C-alpha positions in Angstrom: -27.8 -67.4 -5.9 -27.4 -67.8 -2.0 -24.5 -70.1 -2.8 -22.7 -67.5 -4.7 -23.0 -65.1 -1.7 -21.8 -67.7 0.7 -18.9 -68.7 -1.5 -17.7 -65.0 -1.8 -18.4 -64.4 1.8 -16.0 -67.4 2.6 -13.4 -65.9 0.3 -13.6 -62.6 2.2 -13.0 -64.5 5.5 -16.5 -64.2 6.8 -16.8 -60.4 6.9 -20.6 -60.5 6.4 -21.0 -56.9 7.9 -18.3 -55.4 5.7 -19.8 -57.0 2.5 -23.3 -55.8 3.3 -22.5 -52.4 1.6 -21.3 -54.2 -1.5 -24.5 -56.3 -1.6 -26.6 -53.1 -1.4 -24.7 -51.5 -4.2 -25.1 -54.6 -6.3 -28.8 -54.6 -5.6 -29.3 -50.9 -6.3 -27.6 -51.1 -9.7 -30.5 -53.2 -11.0 -30.7 -56.4 -13.1 -27.8 -55.5 -15.4 -25.4 -55.9 -12.5 -25.3 -59.5 -11.4 -25.7 -59.8 -7.6 -23.0 -62.3 -7.3 -20.4 -59.7 -8.4 -20.6 -57.8 -5.2 -16.9 -58.8 -4.7 -16.0 -56.3 -7.2 -18.0 -53.6 -5.4 -16.4 -54.6 -2.1 -12.9 -54.3 -3.6 -13.7 -50.8 -4.9 -15.1 -49.8 -1.6 -11.9 -50.9 0.1 -9.7 -49.3 -2.3 -11.7 -46.1 -2.1 -11.6 -46.2 1.8 -7.7 -46.7 1.7 -7.2 -43.9 -0.7 -9.3 -41.6 1.6 -7.3 -42.8 4.6 -4.1 -41.9 2.7 -5.1 -38.7 1.5 -6.3 -37.6 4.9 -2.9 -38.6 6.4 -0.9 -36.9 3.6 -3.0 -33.6 4.1 -2.3 -33.6 7.8 1.6 -33.7 7.4 2.8 -30.2 7.7 6.3 -31.0 6.3 9.4 -30.7 8.4 9.2 -29.1 11.7 10.3 -25.6 12.0 13.3 -24.8 13.9 13.6 -22.1 16.5 16.8 -20.0 15.9 18.2 -17.4 18.4 19.6 -14.5 16.8 22.6 -12.5 18.2 20.2 -9.6 19.1 18.4 -12.1 21.5 15.3 -12.4 19.2 14.1 -15.9 18.5 12.5 -16.7 15.0 10.8 -19.8 13.7 12.9 -20.9 10.6 10.7 -22.8 8.2 13.4 -23.3 5.6 16.3 -22.1 3.7 17.7 -22.9 0.3 18.4 -22.0 -3.4 15.9 -19.9 -5.4 16.1 -19.6 -9.3 14.6 -16.7 -11.0 13.5 -16.4 -14.7 16.9 -15.0 -15.8 18.5 -18.2 -14.7 20.3 -16.6 -11.6 20.3 -18.7 -8.4 20.1 -16.8 -5.0 19.4 -17.9 -1.5 16.1 -17.7 0.3 15.3 -17.9 4.1 11.7 -18.6 4.8 10.6 -17.9 8.5 7.4 -17.3 10.5 6.8 -14.1 12.3 4.5 -13.3 15.1 3.9 -9.9 13.6 1.3 -8.9 11.1 2.6 -8.2 7.6 0.7 -4.9 7.8 3.1 -3.9 10.6 6.0 -3.2 8.2 8.1 -1.0 10.4 8.4 -3.6 13.0 8.8 -6.4 10.4 11.6 -4.5 8.9 13.4 -4.2 12.3 12.9 -8.0 12.5 14.5 -8.5 9.1 17.3 -6.2 10.1 18.1 -8.5 13.0 18.0 -11.6 10.7 20.0 -10.2 7.8 23.6 -10.1 9.4 23.2 -13.8 10.0 21.7 -14.7 6.8 24.3 -12.6 4.9 26.9 -15.0 6.0 25.0 -17.9 4.4 24.4 -15.8 1.2 28.3 -15.0 1.0 29.2 -18.7 1.5 26.7 -19.7 -1.2 28.3 -17.0 -3.6 24.7 -15.9 -4.2 24.2 -12.6 -6.3 20.9 -12.0 -4.4 19.2 -13.2 -1.2 15.5 -13.2 -0.1 14.1 -13.1 3.4 10.5 -14.3 3.3 8.3 -13.5 6.4 5.2 -15.4 6.8 2.3 -14.6 9.2 1.1 -17.3 11.7 -1.5 -19.2 9.8 -5.1 -18.5 10.7 -8.2 -20.8 10.3 -9.4 -24.1 11.3 -9.9 -26.2 8.0 -8.4 -23.8 5.5 -5.3 -22.1 6.8 -4.6 -18.7 5.4 -1.6 -16.4 6.0 0.2 -13.5 4.3 3.9 -13.3 3.3 6.1 -10.4 2.5 9.6 -10.6 0.9 12.7 -8.6 1.6 15.2 -8.8 -1.3 18.9 -8.0 -1.0 21.3 -7.9 -4.0 25.1 -7.9 -4.0 26.6 -5.1 -6.2 29.7 -5.4 -8.2 31.8 -3.8 -5.4 30.8 -6.6 -3.0 28.3 -4.7 -0.9 24.7 -5.8 -0.3 21.7 -3.6 -0.8 18.1 -4.0 0.0 15.8 -3.7 -3.0 12.7 -3.6 -0.9 11.1 -0.2 -0.8 10.8 1.6 2.5 6.9 1.7 2.4 4.6 1.5 5.5 1.9 -0.8 4.2 2.1 -3.8 1.8 
């Protein structure tokens, strides 16, 4: 029995400390699990460790970095992304997603911020020949482990006469 452990240990390059966990697993599973099969437990442990590291690294990536954009009004916004959006009817519009320093509950000031963004974004919506456009405002995420934030969407639609209209209600609280 000792020879089997020695041979496997030699195959692993002499990592006696790392294989100790595998030996413990082999011993705990009882007589039905042969003790010389701790190599299988070692491999499983290494695979699980590798997957855990990979999952941790992927979880830490926040995607592409936001871009700071200066508007003609002088206001600076944190642009998170812009691209097409398709609705259930099949129409494709354009969405601009940005992060605001305001609280979503402060709709009056949020609307003023969107009023600064819209003239610039309208040019992109026109170039894309989009029948509608959406400006999505997100609060700064809060929390340490679980990040939470709220969003509010402002919808603009192009009418048959070529003019844009806001479809978002003039409410004071979301």
